[in-house]
Each structure stands twice: as structure tokens, then as C-alpha cells.
MIMITI-305060 format. One record per residue (C-alpha): x, y, z; residue in one letter. Coordinates in steps of 0.1 Angstrom, whole numbers, plus 5000, padded with zeros to 4 digits. Layout:
# residues N
XYZA
...
***
This chain:
# residues 742
210563272049M
209363132014G
208762841994D
212262681992S
213762832022T
216162592038L
216562662078I
219862542095Q
221062372060G
218762082067R
214762162071Y
213262282033R
210662462035L
207862352006L
204062452013E
202762692041R
199862442051I
198662672080G
198863022097R
198163122134G
198163342160G
201863292170M
203163202136G
203362972107E
203262592093V
205162462068W
205262112050R
208862072047A
211461812043R
214261702063D
216861682035E
219161472062S
217261152070L
215061252038G
211561252054R
208661512053R
207961662085V
205962012098A
208062292107V
206262552132K
207662932126C
206963142155L
206663532144K
209563772156P
208463972185L
208864282166G
210464602182T
208564672211G
210064422232H
213564492246D
216664212244H
217064092277S
213164022273F
213763852241T
216563662253R
214463532283V
211763422257L
214463232236R
215563042270E
211962962276R
211162842237F
214162582240R
212862492277R
209662412270E
210662262234A
212661992254R
209761942268V
207161902243A
209961692225A
210461452255A
206061372256L
205961032242Q
202460932234H
200660792202R
198361082210G
200461372213V
202361502182T
205861412183V
208461702182V
211661582164H
213661932167D
213562302177F
216162612171G
216562922157E
217163052122S
217763422113D
215963572143G
212863292141V
212363042163L
211562702150F
209662382160L
210462042136V
207061812140M
206061502125E
203861592094L
200361442103L
198161322075E
195061402086G
192061712094R
191961872124D
188761872139L
188162212126S
187862082092R
186061772096L
183261982108L
183862252081E
183761932054D
180661772075N
178762102063K
178962182100H
176861882108H
177861702140P
180261432138L
178561052140P
178260942179V
181160672178P
183360892160D
182661172192V
183060882216V
186160762203D
187561132199I
187061212234G
188460872244E
191660892228Q
192061302234V
191461202274A
194260932269S
196561182258A
195561452280L
196161182312A
199861122301Y
200661522295T
199261602326H
201261322348E
204361482332Q
203061832346G
202061952313I
199062152305V
197862262273H
195862592280R
194562652242D
192962282233L
190562322205K
189362162171P
192362322156A
194662172177N
193361792177I
194061632145V
192561302134R
194261082110L
193360872079A
193560532104D
191460722130G
194460812155T
193861102172V
196661352183K
196661702199I
199461932187C
201162252200D
201862122236F
204462392246G
203562622223I
200862682245A
202662682272R
205362942255L
202263172247G
201563162283H
204463262296D
204663522271V
201363662278G
199363552250F
196863332264T
195063542294A
195763862279R
195664072248L
198664132222T
199364452210G
196664402183T
193864312207G
193263942201I
193563672224A
195763362219M
193163112226G
189563132210T
186763252237P
184962952227H
187262722240Y
188262912272M
187462772308S
186363012332P
189463042355E
191163132325Q
188963392313I
189463582350G
193063532347G
193463292374D
195863012376D
194862742353V
195362322360D
194962042343R
190962072350R
191262402327S
191862162296D
189061912308L
186762232302Y
188262262266S
187661942260L
184161972270G
183562262247C
185362072218V
183461762225L
180061982231Y
180462122194E
181761802175I
178361642192A
175761912187T
177262122155G
177862472180V
179662532205P
178162542239P
178062952239F
177563002201D
177363382200L
178863622175D
179963912206D
183063782224A
182263892256W
179063762253A
181163452249I
183063482281L
180163602301V
178163272291G
181763062303H
181663242330R
177963292341D
175863092321T
174862692321E
175062542290P
172362382274E
172662012273P
173961882243P
170861632238R
168661962238T
170362002205H
170661612192R
168161372210A
170061092195E
173261152219L
173860882246P
172561052282A
175960892296Y
178061122268L
175061442275D
176361372319R
179961392305I
180061682286I
177961852313L
180461772342D
183161892319L
181862232314L
181262272353A
182062632362K
183962562392R
187262352386P
186262112413D
183262072400Q
184661842371R
185861472367P
189161492390D
191561432361D
191761302322A
192460932334R
188860922353E
187061112322L
188760832301G
187260562327R
183860752324R
183860722289I
185160362282T
182260262308A
179860442291G
180760292254R
180759932269T
178359912290A
175560222282P
173460272309A
169860152305Y
167660412326A
167860772317P
170161022335A
168661222362V
169961572356P
171661692381A
171262072391P
173762272381R
175562552403T
174462922387R
177063142395M
176963492408P
175163752382E
177963992369P
177964342385V
178164652363G
178264512330G
181564462312R
183664552339A
182864232361A
185064072332L
189164142336P
190164452316S
191864232289W
188764082273T
187664432263H
187364452228G
188764092224M
187063922190T
185563592187T
188463482167G
187963152149H
185662882158K
185162502148A
181762572128T
179962892115G
176362792128T
174762762150G
171460252377L
170260052376R
169959842344S
167459612339T
169059222329P
169759172298P
168358922272D
169058542289P
170058432254A
173558672258A
174358442293G
173558732317L
170558762337S
169458922369G
171059172390E
173359152420W
171759312449I
173459592470P
173059672507R
170659962507P
172660262499A
174160442532G
173160142554D
176060132573E
175160072610A
178860162623A
179460092658A
181160302681P
185160232681A
188160452692P
189960572667A
193560452670P
195260782675D
194861062701E
193261332674R
191061572691P
187761542686D
186461812658P
183962082664A
180661952668P
179462202637E
182062072619E
181161722626A
177461782618A
178661912586A
180461642575L
177661382585A
175161612563G
177661572530R
177961222539H
173861182536S
174061412504A
176261172489G
174060852498V
171061032483N
172861122451L
173260772448G
169960682452R
169060922423L
171560732402G
174061042405R
176660832411W
179161052397E
178861342414E
178161112447A
181660982441L
183161332441A
181361412471L
182261112490H
186261142480R
185961502498A
184461392524V
186661092532A
189361312528A
188261552551E
187061302579R
190961122575E
192361452585R
190361492610L
189561172625L
192460952612G
192660712585P
190860382606D
188360612625H
184560422618P
183360752599D
186360772577T
185960422567L
182260482562A
183160752536S
185860542523R
183160242519Y
181060482502E
183860562478V
184560192468A
180660142467F
180360442443T
182760322416L
181660002416S
178260092403R
179960352377T
181460082361G
185060072378Y
185059722392A
188559672395A
189060022412D
186259942437A
187859592449L
191059792454R
189460062474A
186859762496Y
190459572501K
191659882520R
188459972539V
188259562549A
191559532561E
191059892585A
187559722594R
188859352604I
191659542627R
189559812642V
186059632645L
186759242642G
186058992615T
182758942625D
181659302629H
178359412607A
180459662586D
183159442581T
180959182567L
179259422546A
182459532530V
183759192525R
180159092507Q
181159402483E
184359272474M
182658992464A
180259142442Y
183459332428A
185159022419L
181858882404G
181759202380R
185559122370L
184458792360G
186058592389R
183058372399H
185258132414A
187258412439D
183358582444A
181858222455H
184758182481Q
184358502497V
180558472496Y
180758162511T
182958292543S
180758592544V
177658342546L
179058162571A
179358452595A
176158632587R
174358272599E
176458242630R
176158622639V
172758722627M
170758422622G
169358232587A
166758502581D
168258802587H
167959032561P
171559082552D
171858712555T
169458632527L
170858942503R
174358742508C
172458362500R
170758582469H
173958702452N
175858362461L
172858212444A
173458442414F
177058382415N
176257972412L
174458062380G
177558242367R
179957942376L
177657722352G
176157492382R
172257612373P
170757312393E
172157452426D
171457832413A
167957762410H
167557532444R
169657802465M
167158072447A
163857892456R
165457902491E
165858262494V
162658362478A
160758152502A
162358292531A
162458652518R
158658602511A
158058492551R
160358752564V
159459082538L
156258972523G
155758812489P
155259122469E
158359292486H
160859412461P
164159192474D
161558882471T
160958962437L
164559042428V
165058632440T
161858512422R
163158662390Y
166658512393E
164658182402V
162658222366A
166258262350Y
167557972363E
164357732350L
165157892315S
168557812315R
167257442326L
165057452298D
162157442321R
160557742299W
156857702305Q
157657662346E
159957982336A
157058182318L
154958122348V
156958302372T
157758572351Y
154458632348R
153858632384E
156558922389V
155459132364A
152159152378E
153159182410A
155959452401R
152859632379E
150759632414S
153559772436A
155759972411L
153560072380G
153059922345P
156060162333D
158960082358H
162159922343P
161559652366D
157959562356T
158959612320L
162259362321A
159859092338A
157259132308R
160559162281Y
161658762297E
157958642295M
158458722258G
161358542253I
159858232272S
156758252247L
158958232219G
161457942230R
157357762238L
157057772201G
154258072210R
155658322187S
152158472181T
151858582215E
155258692216A
154758902188L
151559082206A
153459082237L
156659282223Y
154459512200Q
152859622231E
156259662253L
157859832224I
155060122230D
155560102268D
159260132263R
159160412235T
156760612259R
159260562288A
162260612275Q
162560702244G
162260472208P
166260442208E
166860342243H
168860032245P
165959852257E
163459972234T
165759842205L
166259512224R
162359462226A
162059552189R
164759322180H
162959012198G
159659142177L
162359082148G
163258742159V
159158652162N
158558752128L
161158532115G
159758192137R
156158302121L
158258292086G
157358642082R
161558712069W
160759002049E
159059232078E
161959062102A
165059152076L
163259532076A
162859552115E
166559412121S
167959612093R
166659882109E
167459792144V
170859742135C
171160072123A
169960272153I
172460082177R
175260112155E
174860492155R
173860502191V
175960252206L
178560202180G
179059902155P
181759672177D
178859702206H
177459322212P
173859462207D
174959592174T
176359252167L
173859052178V
171359292153S
174059252119R
173758842128R
170058852127E
170459072095V
172158782083A
169658502093V
166958692079G
169258722041L
169458322047G
166358242047W
165658472019L
168058282001G
170258551995R
173458382007W
176058611994A
174758922010A
174458722040A
177958602042L
179058942038T
177059012073E
178458732091Y
181958802080R
181359192092R
180159002125V
183058732130A
185559012121A
183859232145A
184058992169R
187558862168E
188759232169R
187059292201V
187258982219L
190158792206G
190258502179P
189358222204D
186458362222H
183258142216P
181158432202D
184158452176T
184358122169L
180358092166A
180258362142G
183158132121R
180557842123D
178058092105D
180458202078E
181357822070A
177357752069H
177058012044C
179957942020L
178557602023E
175157712010Q
177057891985L
178657541970G
181957671986R
182757312000G
186257362002A
186357682020E
183657542047A
185557222053V
188757422059E
187157712082L
184857422098Y
188457252108R
189857552117R
187457662141V
187157312156A
191157322162V
190557672176Q
187857522199R
190257232209G
193157452219A
190657652243G
189357342258A
192957222268R
***
């Protein structure tokens, strides 16, 4: 085929824009509709195949093309038409005006992509894979060249259907007659290399390879010998991406390594779970460094190359994209958040024996013991903060216990409870709430409404409601559980006090700081009496007392309480423990609010050094301390220094957290404040507008933070002498506030 060829009297080929193992891609014009399209022409198979094989291939092509054409998702390339012309099979697809990831890396001189771009690409591809996998379609050849990013930022996966066709013909997991495999060794899953059946989790492994490369600049196994690459995928644990690029967020490092697990059952369950994990990490990054999980070491190959399937011998490397090598501390009270929810101790089940409702035979003792051991292992993984691994293990144990013991057996419900608990601690509050509800209904039915386990799961339901912002609903559940705990266990039982602490916290979120402060003081006194004045639970409640004092503008009392908590935590936990550092940070806020900015400045300087040593220079909490330093430099009138500090923190936050993250926007606003104090109002207006636009995009036009940003913008216009524009903007904000209040 050549330039100006007309296919089926309709599609005119204009320019070849790509060539691959199975054919060519042409820029073309649909003469019937007058639109630009892309036409992929598959290479003829040649004379080596008999007519019956060719006939079967054509039928499979038509079937797979119909499947591809039926896919309707913004992340999947649209297939318009398909057919055969002069013995050549072809697909007509939307013409993508963008660059594939291979080209993006090449244009970036083989440097990794910015972190926000990596996260955004991963999130969009996960969404597209979730959709296609739910349609029963596995791509089988996911690689940078098959992922295109359009000019508007939309990411699309190409070649669905083509990859499946290649598999049917025998390209994907075997050599062609030329000795070149379809698919590139750099992105093939271990099961694909072994010639085993592949499912959606093979695509997830390939996506892990892609994310690894665009995040670090090199594939996970960057070797020149194809066989060595295949052995690497099968037998060698990849180096963590952060060893190549320390600035990568810990959650992203963990996700990529989980995608690259050797066994499919060790990877995320599906692409939708992967998408949730990316979203949770992007919107609420973990403040504690991730604990590296031990990776399973696969058996060493025996007998050299013979350990791999024969089809891999002589395989070339092909093309790769480049050629070169929880617990969080409480956030700033100024943001309206404080303290922490207090979960029950992980694994504290106190399950009373109860008969299973069905008459299943008891499992063998060794089988029950093995499940109990795996259950405990999941609990311990949670204690170490390795929640994703804990979730996978608890799900597996729950399914096995349900099969052996029945859905309402206490052991099954204990595992279901742990699944919900782990979902809650990994940011999936809505999923956790649904799971808790099912466990609560079963426990009420089997154990009764006042059983300790029933109350425990209902209390966790309230926790999940709070995380979802449904504080009024959470209040009702906490109040009901507290009444039952006091009736059954007594007012001073640790579980009763835990419930009262959470109720106090929730009162604060309901805008009742006086009630929250009163109840928190009562709980702190009771915990000191029952558990001791320096017990971690006592100190957590005293921390909450201090926060409610700050909300009541009783800053001197808040400072004294925070200082006492910090000293006690340093004695019990050590000076570098996150809880100790969190209390010291709150001391700095209190000092600043009291006008003692010189003291606050000294405290923040020490805290930055300690945070950097303990958690790293780009950890979100280190940056939060640096933000506090900049604020107090401004309060002392040192605006040039304050502006420089704010700009640097803003740049790091934008790179690490993303341009629209709340912390980034807080820093950008601080840059604008500094510019304003230095009389540079035009530059300040630009920054204020960026903040307001981002908040409107993320939070909506009527959100209080968005409206506050518009107020800042109007004030800036006023300072620039643009009074009419300022008045109009003030009026618009007032109308929106009034509409929101109704």
C-alpha cells in the first residue's frame, strides 16, 4: 500500500505514521464523513499458512474487531470500522493528536516524567483497564508505545483487539517465523513469559513496568540481552523506584512494586482497586514512610536458558521506551482538621464462642490453625502499616473461612471485620462502611446487639461515617454505642473511653468546640486515672483537649497542654517519634498565634532539622514545618526571606504532591501574601487567581475555600486601583455565600 491508496472506496491513506510487528498505521481521510482517521493495516501472513488457517484468522479478526469497536471509554481508542481490502485486514480508528509515552520519554531526553504526570497517567490507565477488564478484554501487550497522551491531558490505550488477535495467531507468547516476539520483553509478565494463561493481572504487571519506566527513566530490568530481561521478570526482584529517584512519593513506590509482584495473586485484585489506591495516595499522601514489604524470592533457574520456555531462545530485546539507563500526624489546625481517630487495637476481637447457623463439619485442626495463623499475620502486617498486604491476606482468609465455616461463623466475621478495618485505614471509607454494615448485621443476628464484637463493629461504622464527612450520622451511632458500652462494660472501661474520645472528636467536627472540649477533658482525666497519665491513649486525648482550646482561641492554655504532651511523648516514645514531632509542631502554631513569632521561628528551625533527619527533606510534614517557618518570618517583617521560603516550599509541594493539592495551594497563597506585603500587587494577583481557579476546579465555585480565594483576588484588585472590578467580584462572592447559606 502507498500514499493516496483508497480502501473500500472510502478511506484514503495519506501518510504512514507508524510501523509495528503486525502492520502499519496510516493517517487517512474518511471520504464519506470528511473526517481524519487512523487506519491500521495488518501484514499479510504470507504463503506459510494454509487457506483454512487464513479463513479462521479472518473470522477471529472480525470477531475481535467487533469487540474492540464496542468498547466505549474515554481511555480507550475508538474503533470506527474494520474490513479487508485486497487481502489486507484493516481497522479504522480515531486519529489521536498526541504523543505516546515512548515518544514523551524520548522528547524528554530519556529523563523521567514529572511525578504529577506519572500519577495522572497511572490513574487514567487504571480506569481504562478497569472498564475493559470488566468487558472480559485483556490487552496482553501494554507498553509505552500503546499508551497515548493527548494535548488536553487525556490518556488513551491503543490496540485492544489487535493484541488479542496476536495472541490467537500465536504472536504474543511465541516467536514468529523471524524469531521476534510480539510484545516487548521489557513489559511482559512472568506468566506471559512462561507461556501460561494470562488474565487482567498480567496487564497490571505490564502497567507496573510502564509506570516504573516513566517514573525513573529506565525499565525495571534494563538489560541488553533479551533472555536476561526475561529471567529478570521471572526471578529477580526489581529495585524500588525510589532508589533511582528519591523524590517519588512512598505510596507510588509501593504501588509500582506491588504491580511487579511475581505471582498474579500478589498484585492488586483488579484495576479498579489500583485506581482507588492511586487516588487515595494522590489526595491524601501518607505522612509516615512506607515500611518496605519483604518480596517473595522466586526459585533460582535450573540449567541456565533451559529453565525458560524454548520459544524465548534467540529472542531479541525489541524496542523499549528509553535508551538509557499510618498513621498520619494531625494536619495544621488552620486547615480545620486536628487530632486523630482512635481505632481499637488491631486484632482485638474478643470473639465469644457462638454456634454456626449451618451444620458444616468442623475443619481439620491443622487447617483451622493455619487460617488462624494467617489471620494473625494479617493483623501484624496492619500494625506495621503494611495495609495493602494485610487487606489481600484478610480477604483470602475470609473467603476460605466462609467456605469452611459458613458466612455467619464468628471466625468468618472476624476476618470480614479485618477486611473492613483495613479498607478504612487505606482510604476506602465508603467501601469500609459497606463492609462494616454487613458484619454488624451478621453479628447482631448471631451474637446480639450488646455483644462486645457487635459494639466494636458499630463503632468502626461511626469512624467510617466521620471519614466520609457524615458527622451527624456518626454522632448518632457513637451515642448509641456509648450508651450500650456504659451499660454493659461500665463508664471507665477502655473501650467505653475510646468511644467517648471519638465522640468528643466528632463533636468538634460538628462545630461544637465547647462540648468537644468538655468531653475531651473528662476522657483525658478518666484515662489518666485508669491507664496512667503518660499512656499513649491519655496523651492522644490531651492532644485533642489542646486542639479544642485552640479552636476556642484559648491559645495560652493550648500551648501549655501541647508542651506537656510533647514532653511526655518524648519521654515515652523518643524525640523523633511522629507523635512527638506533631505535638511540637502544634506548639509552634500556638506560639505564632500568641505573637511570640521569634520563639516560633526557633522551634520551627529545630523541627525542620529533626523532621529532615527522621523523615527526609521532602516529606509532607517536613514541608509543613517549613511552611510554618515562612509564615513566622513574615510575621516578623522579614518578607523577602518569607517569600523565598514560600516559593521553595511551593515548588517542592507542586512536584511531590501535585499542583492542585491543598498543601500546594496553601503555599501558593503564602507566596501571594509575601508579594503583596512587598508591594508587588500585580504578581500577587496572578498567584491569587491561580489559587482561586484551582480551588474552583477541585472544590467547586461555592466552596468556602474557593470563595476565600476570590476575596483575596478582589482585595488585590483593590490595591491595584481597579475598584470597579473589585466591587463586582466582592458582590459575586457575597451572592454565592448567600446562596450557600440557604
